Biotite code that builds the C-alpha atoms (Angstrom):
import biotite.structure as struc

atoms = struc.array([
    struc.Atom([0.020, -0.034, 0.015], chain_id="A", res_id=1, res_name="ALA", atom_name="CA", element="C"),
    struc.Atom([1.186, 3.490, -0.802], chain_id="A", res_id=2, res_name="ASN", atom_name="CA", element="C"),
    struc.Atom([0.602, 5.306, 2.442], chain_id="A", res_id=3, res_name="PHE", atom_name="CA", element="C"),
    struc.Atom([1.991, 8.654, 1.233], chain_id="A", res_id=4, res_name="LYS", atom_name="CA", element="C"),
    struc.Atom([-0.637, 8.753, -1.527], chain_id="A", res_id=5, res_name="THR", atom_name="CA", element="C"),
    struc.Atom([-3.418, 7.714, 0.890], chain_id="A", res_id=6, res_name="LYS", atom_name="CA", element="C"),
    struc.Atom([-2.503, 10.375, 3.434], chain_id="A", res_id=7, res_name="TYR", atom_name="CA", element="C"),
    struc.Atom([-2.149, 13.054, 0.772], chain_id="A", res_id=8, res_name="LYS", atom_name="CA", element="C"),
    struc.Atom([-5.593, 12.152, -0.591], chain_id="A", res_id=9, res_name="THR", atom_name="CA", element="C"),
    struc.Atom([-7.186, 12.127, 2.869], chain_id="A", res_id=10, res_name="TYR", atom_name="CA", element="C"),
    struc.Atom([-5.857, 15.577, 3.752], chain_id="A", res_id=11, res_name="PHE", atom_name="CA", element="C"),
    struc.Atom([-6.831, 16.966, 0.353], chain_id="A", res_id=12, res_name="ASN", atom_name="CA", element="C"),
    struc.Atom([-10.400, 15.825, 0.861], chain_id="A", res_id=13, res_name="ILE", atom_name="CA", element="C"),
    struc.Atom([-10.345, 17.165, 4.396], chain_id="A", res_id=14, res_name="LEU", atom_name="CA", element="C"),
    struc.Atom([-9.111, 20.530, 3.194], chain_id="A", res_id=15, res_name="TYR", atom_name="CA", element="C"),
    struc.Atom([-11.884, 20.683, 0.553], chain_id="A", res_id=16, res_name="LEU", atom_name="CA", element="C"),
    struc.Atom([-14.603, 19.816, 3.054], chain_id="A", res_id=17, res_name="LYS", atom_name="CA", element="C"),
    struc.Atom([-13.331, 22.453, 5.532], chain_id="A", res_id=18, res_name="ILE", atom_name="CA", element="C"),
    struc.Atom([-13.595, 24.994, 2.827], chain_id="A", res_id=19, res_name="LYS", atom_name="CA", element="C"),
    struc.Atom([-16.938, 23.703, 1.472], chain_id="A", res_id=20, res_name="GLU", atom_name="CA", element="C"),
    struc.Atom([-18.619, 23.935, 4.877], chain_id="A", res_id=21, res_name="TYR", atom_name="CA", element="C"),
    struc.Atom([-16.747, 27.015, 6.064], chain_id="A", res_id=22, res_name="ASN", atom_name="CA", element="C"),
    struc.Atom([-15.431, 25.256, 9.156], chain_id="A", res_id=23, res_name="ILE", atom_name="CA", element="C"),
    struc.Atom([-13.223, 27.365, 11.331], chain_id="A", res_id=24, res_name="LEU", atom_name="CA", element="C"),
    struc.Atom([-9.999, 25.697, 12.459], chain_id="A", res_id=25, res_name="LEU", atom_name="CA", element="C"),
    struc.Atom([-10.826, 26.706, 16.067], chain_id="A", res_id=26, res_name="SER", atom_name="CA", element="C"),
    struc.Atom([-13.874, 24.386, 15.770], chain_id="A", res_id=27, res_name="ASN", atom_name="CA", element="C"),
    struc.Atom([-11.842, 21.292, 14.915], chain_id="A", res_id=28, res_name="THR", atom_name="CA", element="C"),
    struc.Atom([-10.726, 18.714, 17.498], chain_id="A", res_id=29, res_name="TYR", atom_name="CA", element="C"),
    struc.Atom([-8.199, 15.898, 17.689], chain_id="A", res_id=30, res_name="ASN", atom_name="CA", element="C"),
    struc.Atom([-10.033, 12.926, 19.217], chain_id="A", res_id=31, res_name="ILE", atom_name="CA", element="C"),
    struc.Atom([-8.911, 9.315, 19.115], chain_id="A", res_id=32, res_name="ASP", atom_name="CA", element="C"),
    struc.Atom([-11.051, 6.308, 20.044], chain_id="A", res_id=33, res_name="LYS", atom_name="CA", element="C"),
    struc.Atom([-9.368, 5.718, 23.391], chain_id="A", res_id=34, res_name="LYS", atom_name="CA", element="C"),
    struc.Atom([-9.878, 9.313, 24.517], chain_id="A", res_id=35, res_name="GLY", atom_name="CA", element="C"),
    struc.Atom([-13.488, 9.264, 23.354], chain_id="A", res_id=36, res_name="PHE", atom_name="CA", element="C"),
    struc.Atom([-14.122, 6.117, 25.282], chain_id="A", res_id=37, res_name="LEU", atom_name="CA", element="C"),
    struc.Atom([-12.609, 7.359, 28.424], chain_id="A", res_id=38, res_name="ILE", atom_name="CA", element="C"),
    struc.Atom([-14.796, 10.469, 28.334], chain_id="A", res_id=39, res_name="SER", atom_name="CA", element="C"),
    struc.Atom([-17.875, 8.324, 27.834], chain_id="A", res_id=40, res_name="ILE", atom_name="CA", element="C"),
    struc.Atom([-16.967, 5.967, 30.687], chain_id="A", res_id=41, res_name="ILE", atom_name="CA", element="C"),
    struc.Atom([-16.483, 8.820, 33.128], chain_id="A", res_id=42, res_name="ARG", atom_name="CA", element="C"),
    struc.Atom([-19.957, 10.142, 32.396], chain_id="A", res_id=43, res_name="ARG", atom_name="CA", element="C"),
    struc.Atom([-21.982, 6.985, 33.282], chain_id="A", res_id=44, res_name="PHE", atom_name="CA", element="C"),
    struc.Atom([-22.236, 5.095, 36.492], chain_id="A", res_id=45, res_name="LYS", atom_name="CA", element="C"),
    struc.Atom([-21.865, 1.426, 36.144], chain_id="A", res_id=46, res_name="ARG", atom_name="CA", element="C"),
    struc.Atom([-24.066, -1.068, 38.065], chain_id="A", res_id=47, res_name="VAL", atom_name="CA", element="C"),
    struc.Atom([-23.075, -4.704, 38.394], chain_id="A", res_id=48, res_name="PHE", atom_name="CA", element="C"),
    struc.Atom([-25.234, -7.438, 39.666], chain_id="A", res_id=49, res_name="SER", atom_name="CA", element="C"),
])
Protein backbone atom coordinates (compact mmCIF):
# COMPACT_ATOMS: atom_id res chain seq x y z
CA ALA A 1 0.00 0.00 0.00
CA ASN A 2 1.19 3.48 -0.82
CA PHE A 3 0.58 5.31 2.46
CA LYS A 4 1.97 8.62 1.20
CA THR A 5 -0.67 8.77 -1.53
CA LYS A 6 -3.44 7.74 0.88
CA TYR A 7 -2.49 10.39 3.44
CA LYS A 8 -2.19 13.05 0.76
CA THR A 9 -5.62 12.14 -0.63
CA TYR A 10 -7.16 12.14 2.86
CA PHE A 11 -5.84 15.59 3.72
CA ASN A 12 -6.80 17.01 0.33
CA ILE A 13 -10.38 15.82 0.85
CA LEU A 14 -10.36 17.12 4.42
CA TYR A 15 -9.15 20.53 3.22
CA LEU A 16 -11.87 20.69 0.55
CA LYS A 17 -14.60 19.80 3.07
CA ILE A 18 -13.35 22.39 5.55
CA LYS A 19 -13.57 25.02 2.81
CA GLU A 20 -16.92 23.72 1.49
CA TYR A 21 -18.62 23.92 4.88
CA ASN A 22 -16.74 27.03 6.08
CA ILE A 23 -15.43 25.25 9.18
CA LEU A 24 -13.21 27.38 11.37
CA LEU A 25 -9.99 25.70 12.45
CA SER A 26 -10.81 26.71 16.02
CA ASN A 27 -13.85 24.39 15.74
CA THR A 28 -11.80 21.30 14.91
CA TYR A 29 -10.71 18.75 17.49
CA ASN A 30 -8.23 15.89 17.65
CA ILE A 31 -10.01 12.93 19.24
CA ASP A 32 -8.90 9.34 19.15
CA LYS A 33 -11.05 6.33 20.02
CA LYS A 34 -9.37 5.75 23.38
CA GLY A 35 -9.86 9.36 24.52
CA PHE A 36 -13.46 9.27 23.36
CA LEU A 37 -14.16 6.05 25.26
CA ILE A 38 -12.57 7.39 28.43
CA SER A 39 -14.79 10.48 28.35
CA ILE A 40 -17.89 8.32 27.85
CA ILE A 41 -16.97 5.94 30.69
CA ARG A 42 -16.52 8.82 33.13
CA ARG A 43 -20.03 10.13 32.39
CA PHE A 44 -21.96 7.00 33.27
CA LYS A 45 -22.25 5.11 36.52
CA ARG A 46 -21.86 1.39 36.18
CA VAL A 47 -24.08 -1.07 38.02
CA PHE A 48 -23.03 -4.69 38.39
CA SER A 49 -25.24 -7.46 39.68
